[in-house]
C-alpha positions in Angstrom: -14.1 0.5 -22.7 -16.6 3.3 -23.1 -15.7 4.7 -19.7 -17.8 7.9 -20.0 -21.0 5.8 -20.6 -20.2 3.6 -17.6 -19.4 6.7 -15.4 -22.7 8.4 -16.4 -24.7 5.3 -15.5 -23.0 5.0 -12.2 -23.7 8.6 -11.4 -27.4 8.0 -12.2 -27.6 4.9 -10.0 -26.0 6.9 -7.2 -28.9 9.4 -7.4 -31.6 6.7 -8.0 -30.5 3.7 -6.0 -33.8 1.8 -6.1 -35.3 -1.2 -7.9 -38.0 0.6 -9.9 -35.4 3.0 -11.5 -33.0 0.2 -12.1 -35.5 -2.0 -13.8 -36.5 0.9 -16.0 -32.9 1.4 -17.0 -31.8 -2.3 -17.0 -30.9 -2.2 -20.7 -28.3 0.5 -20.0 -26.9 -1.5 -17.0 -26.6 -4.6 -19.2 -24.7 -2.6 -21.9 -22.3 -1.0 -19.3 -21.8 -4.3 -17.6 -21.0 -6.1 -20.9 -18.5 -3.3 -21.8 -16.8 -3.5 -18.4 -16.5 -7.3 -18.7 -15.0 -7.0 -22.1 -12.4 -4.7 -20.5 -11.7 -7.3 -17.8 -11.2 -9.9 -20.5 -8.6 -7.7 -22.3 -6.8 -7.2 -19.0 -6.8 -10.9 -18.3 -5.2 -11.7 -21.6 -2.4 -9.2 -20.8 -1.9 -10.3 -17.2 -1.8 -14.0 -18.2 1.4 -13.3 -20.0 3.0 -11.5 -17.1 1.6 -13.8 -14.5 0.7 -17.3 -15.8 -0.9 -18.2 -12.5 -4.1 -16.3 -13.5 -4.2 -17.7 -17.0 -6.9 -20.2 -16.1 -9.4 -17.5 -14.9 -12.5 -16.4 -16.8 -14.2 -13.1 -16.5 -17.0 -14.6 -14.4 -14.3 -15.6 -11.8 -13.2 -12.0 -11.4 -16.1 -9.6 -11.7 -18.0 -8.7 -8.5 -21.8 -8.7 -8.3 -23.4 -5.3 -8.7 -26.2 -6.2 -6.3 -25.4 -5.4 -2.7 -25.9 -7.8 0.2 -27.9 -5.6 2.6 -28.7 -8.2 5.2 -26.2 -6.9 7.8 -25.9 -3.3 6.6 -27.7 -0.2 7.7 -27.5 1.0 4.2 -30.3 -0.8 2.3 -29.4 0.6 -1.1 -29.8 -2.4 -3.4 -27.0 -1.6 -5.9 -23.3 -0.7 -5.7 -22.1 2.5 -7.2 -19.0 1.1 -8.9 -17.9 -1.8 -11.1 -15.0 -3.9 -9.7 -13.0 -7.0 -10.7 -10.4 -8.9 -8.7 -8.1 -11.1 -10.7 -6.7 -13.6 -8.3 -5.4 -17.1 -9.0 -7.5 -18.7 -6.3 -10.7 -16.6 -6.8 -12.4 -13.5 -5.5 -12.9 -14.8 -2.0 -9.3 -15.9 -1.5 -7.0 -14.3 1.0 -4.3 -14.6 -1.6 -3.1 -11.3 -3.2 -4.3 -10.4 -6.7 -5.0 -7.5 -9.1 -8.0 -5.2 -8.7 -9.6 -2.7 -11.0 -12.3 -0.3 -9.9 -14.5 2.0 -12.0 -16.4 4.7 -9.9 -17.0 8.4 -10.6 -14.1 10.3 -9.1 -12.6 7.2 -7.6 -11.2 4.9 -10.3 -8.2 2.9 -9.2 -5.8 0.0 -9.6 -4.7 -2.1 -6.7 -2.5 -5.1 -6.0 -2.1 -7.3 -2.9 -4.1 -8.6 0.1 -6.3 -6.9 2.6 -8.4 -8.0 5.6 -6.0 -10.7 6.5 -6.7 -12.6 9.8 -4.4 -12.0 12.7 -2.6 -15.4 12.4 -1.6 -14.7 8.8 -0.7 -11.1 9.5 1.7 -12.4 12.3 3.3 -14.8 9.8 3.7 -12.0 7.2 5.3 -9.8 9.8 7.7 -12.6 10.8 8.6 -13.1 7.2 9.4 -9.4 6.8 11.6 -9.5 9.8 13.4 -12.6 8.6 13.9 -11.2 5.1 14.0 -7.5 5.7 16.7 -6.8 3.1 14.7 -8.5 0.4 11.5 -6.8 1.5 13.2 -3.3 1.5 14.6 -3.9 -2.0 11.1 -4.4 -3.2 9.1 -1.7 -1.4 11.8 0.9 -1.2 12.7 0.7 -4.9 12.4 4.1 -6.6 9.6 2.8 -8.9 7.5 1.4 -6.1 7.8 4.5 -3.9 7.0 6.8 -6.9 3.9 4.8 -7.7 2.6 3.9 -4.2 4.5 5.9 -1.6 5.5 4.6 1.8 3.5 2.6 4.3 0.1 4.3 5.1 1.2 7.6 3.7 -1.7 10.0 4.1 -5.4 9.1 4.3 -7.2 6.8 1.9 -9.9 9.4 1.1 -7.4 12.2 0.4 -4.5 10.7 -1.4 -4.0 9.4 -5.0 -1.8 6.5 -4.1 -1.0 4.3 -1.1 0.8 1.4 0.4 -1.5 -0.2 2.9 -5.0 0.9 3.9 -4.7 0.8 7.7 -2.0 0.5 10.4 -1.8 -0.2 14.1 -1.0 2.9 16.2 1.4 0.8 18.3 3.7 -2.1 17.8 1.9 -5.5 17.2 1.9 -7.8 20.2 4.9 -10.0 20.4 7.2 -7.9 18.2 10.0 -5.6 19.4 8.9 -2.0 19.9 12.3 -0.6 19.0 12.5 -2.5 15.7 14.1 -0.2 13.1 11.5 -0.9 10.4 8.5 -1.1 12.7 6.3 0.8 10.1 6.2 -2.4 8.0 5.1 -4.5 11.0 2.3 -2.1 12.0 0.5 -2.5 8.6 -2.8 -4.3 8.9 -2.8 -5.3 5.2 -0.3 -5.6 2.4 -1.7 -4.0 -0.6 -0.8 -1.0 -2.7 -3.1 1.2 -4.9 -3.1 4.1 -7.3 -6.0 6.3 -8.3 -6.4 7.0 -12.0 -8.5 9.5 -13.9 -12.1 8.6 -14.8 -11.0 8.4 -18.5 -8.1 6.1 -17.8 -10.0 3.0 -18.9 -11.1 4.5 -22.2 -10.5 2.5 -25.4 -8.1 -0.4 -25.4 -4.6 1.1 -24.7 -5.2 1.4 -21.0 -4.4 -2.3 -20.4 -0.8 -1.7 -21.2 -0.6 1.2 -18.7 -2.3 -0.9 -16.1 0.2 -3.7 -16.6 3.0 -1.3 -15.9 1.5 -0.5 -12.5 0.8 -4.2 -11.7 4.3 -5.2 -12.7 5.9 -2.8 -10.2 3.5 -4.1 -7.4 3.8 -7.8 -8.2 7.1 -8.6 -6.3 5.5 -7.2 -3.1 2.4 -9.4 -3.7 4.5 -12.5 -4.5 6.5 -12.0 -1.2 3.3 -12.1 0.8 1.6 -14.8 -1.3 4.5 -17.1 -0.4 3.3 -16.8 3.2 -0.5 -16.8 2.6 -0.3 -19.9 0.4 0.6 -21.9 3.4 -2.8 -21.2 4.9 -5.0 -21.8 1.8 
């Protein structure tokens, strides 16, 4: 991808988030969008070898809209300030875990897993962890996983370059033992991991191989949770 061109456009839309400016620069948006979609296609081809469950997907199944839904938001800016794609076997709106790529000035990242899970599924995920804690720990406490993503909710989302989970309960979830040795895994409100990358990470074509290395380390955690989530979808 021509990442710098995309980053420059996104910086401009952040400073001029209105329809007249966007229409005047629509050709540049179209060019950046096409370049981003080509990058998603390249990543899809690589991921399909590692994870055949996503092989049936097309780019249109993965890329998010650039136009914001402002109906229920105080922020009426019509456009997003990033490009994002979620490669998930059951689609962008699925609760099932998948692979996410995000291009935004100063906040480019790769992520894997599920977030915003409803309480009933979270409860099942927590029970699965307790019932298979040795397997879970082998996955998320492996040296590669900890090096790339850290430990549960380590640091704050805005201030860290990696993370395992976005939010956590301050106390033990209802119905679970407060003195459980590995309570930090049960307090998590989502089961995803993420890693920030430099703005130039997505330059050219070679980045897909580096992204695959990150996703490969995260995949066993995602698969563990998908085995639970799939019972609900």
